[in-house]
C-alpha positions, 0 to 999 in steps of 0.5 A, a space after each residue: 256363125 263364123 269361126 276364122 280359126 276353123 281348119 280348112 282343106 287345101 282348097 279352103 273348104 271344110 267338111 259339112 257340119 251335121 247340125 246347127 243348134 238354135 235356142 228353140 231346137 235346144 229347148 225342144 231337144 232337152 224337153 223331149 229327151 227329159 221325157 225318158 228320164 221322167 218316165 224312168 223316175 216315175 217307174 223308180 218311184 212306183 217300184 220303191 213305194 211297192 217294195 218299201 212303202 214305209 221307207 219311201 214315205 218316211 224319207 220324203 217326210 224328213 224335215 229340212 230346216 234352213 235358218 238365218 238367226 231367228 228366221 228360217 224355213 222348215 219343210 219336209 223334203 217333198 215340200 222342198 221339191 214341190 215348192 222349192 225346186 219346182 220354182 226353177 222349173 216354172 222359171 224356165 217355162 217363163 223364160 221360154 214363153 218370154 223367148 217366144 213372145 220376143 223372138 219366136 212365133 208369138 212376136 206376131 201377136 195375131 199368132 198368139 190369139 188362137 192358141 191362147 184361146 185354145 189353151 184357155 178352153 182346153 182348161 175350161 172343158 176338162 174342169 167342167 167334165 171333172 165337176 160334172 163327174 164329181 158333183 155333190 162329192 167332197 172330191 169336187 175341190 180337186 177340179 184343178 188337177 184335170 186342167 194343165 198339160 205337161 210340156 215335157 211329156 207332150 213334146 216327148 210324145 211328139 218326138 216319138 211320133 216323129 215326122 207324122 206331125 209338122 214341126 210348127 205343131 211344137 210351137 202350138 203345143 208349147 203356147 197352149 202349155 205355157 197358157 195353162 201353166 200360167 193359169 194353173 199357177 193362178 189357180 194354185 195361188 187363189 184356190 189351193 193356198 190356205 191360211 194366207 198371211 197378209 203381211 207376208 203376202 204384202 212383203 212378197 209383192 213389195 219385193 217383186 216391186 223392187 225387182 221391177 224397179 231394178 229391172 227398169 234401172 237396167 241392172 244386169 247382175 244375176 246375183 241381184 235378181 237371185 237374192 231378190 227372187 229368193 227373198 220373194 220366195 221365202 215371203 211367199 212360203 210364209 204367206 201361204 201362197 204356193 211360191 212356184 208362182 215367183 219362178 214363172 213371174 221372174 221368167 216372164 220378166 227376162 228379156 230375149 233378143 238376138 245378138 246384134 252385129 254391133 255387139 258381136 263386133 265389139 266382143 271381137 275387138 275386146 278379144 283381140 285386145 286381150 289376145 295382144 295383152 292378156 291382162 286380168 282387166 282385159 279378161 274381165 272386159 272380154 267376159 262382160 262384152 260376151 255377156 252383154 252380147 247375149 240376152 239374159 234369157 239365152 244365158 239363163 235358159 242355157 244354165 237352168 233348162 238342163 237341170 230342170 228337165 233332167 234333175 228337178 222334174 224327174 226328182 219331183 216325179 220320184 217324190 210324188 208318184 210313189 203309189 202302193 199299187 194293188 188290185 183293190 186300189 185299181 178296182 177302187 180307182 177306176 170306179 172313183 169319180 176322182 180318177 174318172 174325172 181326171 182321166 176323162 178331163 184330160 183324154 176327152 176334155 183337152 181335145 174337145 176344148 182345144 179343137 172346138 175353141 180353135 174351130 169356133 174362133 176361126 168361124 167367128 173371125 171369118 178365117 182371120 184367126 187361123 191355126 198355123 198348122 192344119 186341122 189334122 195337126 190341131 186335133 193331134 195337138 189336142 190329144 197330145 195336150 191330154 198329157 197332164 203330169 207335173 202341174 196336175 201332180 202338184 195340185 193333187 198333192 195340195 187338194 187330196 190326201 189318203 185314198 183320194 190322193 192315190 186315186 188321183 195319181 192313178 188318174 194322172 198316169 192313166 191319162 198319160 197312156 190314154 193321151 198317147 193312144 189317142 194321138 197315135 190313132 189320130 196319126 194313123 188316121 192322117 196317114 191313111 188320107 190321100 197325099 194332098 189331103 194329108 198335107 193340107 190336114 197337117 200343114 194348113 193354108 195359113 200365111 207364114 210369118 215374114 222374117 225377110 225385111 227386104 223382099 226378093 227383087 229379080 231385077 236387083 238380086 242375084 238369082 239362080 233357078 227358075 223365076 216362077 219357082 214356088 220356093 225361094 231360098 235367100 242366103 246371107 253369106 260371106 265369101 271368107 266364112 268357113 261355114 258358108 263354105 260348108 253350106 255352098 256344096 249343099 246349096 248346089 246339090 239342093 238346086 240340082 235336085 229340086 227344079 222348083 227352087 230359086 236361090 238368092 245370094 246376098 252379101 254380109 261380109 263380117 269384116 271383124 273376123 274375115 279381113 278379106 270378106 268385103 274385098 271379095 264381095 266387091 270383087 263379085 259385084 265387079 264381075 257382075 258388071 261384066 255378067 259373071 257374078 255367079 262364075 266369080 261367086 263359085 270361084 271365090 268359094 272354091 278358093 276361100 283361102 286366097 282372096 288377096 287382090 292378086 288372087 281376085 284379078 287372077 280369077 277375073 282372067 280365068 273367067 275371061 273378063 276384061 281385067 283392066 275394067 275389073 281392076 279399075 272397078 275394084 280400085 274405085 270400089 264400084 261394088 261397095 254400094 251394092 254390098 252395103 245395101 245387102 248389109 243394110 237389108 241383113 240388119 233390118 232382118 235381124 241377121 248377125 251371122 253367116 250363113 243365114 237362110 230364109 226359105 219363102 221369106 221365113 228364117 230357117 232355124 236349124 241345120 243346113 245340111 242337105 237333109 235339113 234344107 231339103 225337108 224345109 224346101 219340101 215343106 215350103 213347097 207344099 204350103 205354097 202349092 196348098 195356098 195357091 189352091 
């Protein structure tokens, strides 16, 4: 990230930022924060239903019609929430799943196999438990209520447990949740849709085909997809198929990709042209240039995810969780096969299915399919996945009515409490293990994904720290970048506090925003020819606001270098080829901004303050030690 207009201190330094936002961290932060709002909405629904049950039901049964000419859609308010607003929720789920496929952990398809199998078995086992408990009863058709994990509650629970589980468990849970959300929607469409209208269904499929053609043609206008998506939704409503499947499908179709350096440079050029001549035409060009630099997935997640997390899902809970609780209801529920089937399916079936499938896949593949976390974390992920709320509540509203619906809702609420309690027990058990065994149980020994395209070469790269250190930090930086200036003292503190770390600097001068960055990088390479790279590196960061040729020569004199030789090398651009090699390696690794860090060849996403980098280094060191045996 760069900001040429950032305020600098007298020596060119800037105060350290507290954090750096990344798409996945934003997604997780929104999900976990929304869990609190979701709980609050559930409590409001319960209070409202118990104080004024008649008013609660009459309000949500109010019909709302939207008509155009002779055609329209008329649904109760509860159905507008369940079938309408929840389509946006599943759209966001699809967006995040696509992001993980294109840019996250799951771009390595080998990493997808095991959590996908675990997610599938984590649905099958709860269904079997539910069917066993409800065999021979009319309630058997509600088997779909016991199978799907609630992403918001699961990640919220993980946030409450804090550092007791590794960050990578969040991706594992997210993958499992996306798998069973997708399959749950298939189940809803096939098993819980009634009175299918074939012409309307064919119309929905035809509209979806048009969406695929529009996408293949490279159309990027959001209004086109919005209109076609709305038409597909209406056709799905008319067909009798639950229309929320339209949202998930559209989300999965939306590409995610990192902003390329060429697109960012083009956006910079457009902005400069607008700065010199602020006309409406150039303003439109700037907006289009900025929009094209970001993937549609990024822009749509930024737009819709807070709404779905903080408004739509809590509103869904408010519309559906109103139960008039009484002693008779609780007594009836906890002896009801509906409640027990849902409760046992989630609290017992989820961990058995997920952990059992992961273990069996690992054994049958002879270790080739291995979870990206330790087995203790897999067990914790299994118990966390026992939180079923949103999709389960959606299915029970389709499958049941009357007393059975109330009993099913009690089962869902009880499963949330039971899953949290089970996860807490797992966390306490892991905490009681000796440190080395606990680390192995949490982190595992699986190889991490390699993000750094060009490996570190001690004979070529500029390296600080012991050659045999178990942790290597690679930074792509720019001597004029203010954020690199923020990170530099953090790196120095990190090296001073961790003897087991080596640090590698690679150049990425962002010349479109930092006009002196290329010259400064070449000056560092000219100093390297006289064995003084790191001394020049430190001086350049100490004087980020003074990087003219005369300043660079003065620094060479200050370091006691042969200034004539330094001048000649700078004039002949002797360091340009070396800088270009680093820039090429940055492009190969998908690096477009500075500073960008890699820790043991894995890209560091998140803050680069001392706490965040130290935590990442400790985790990388632990994994390296565990893999070394």
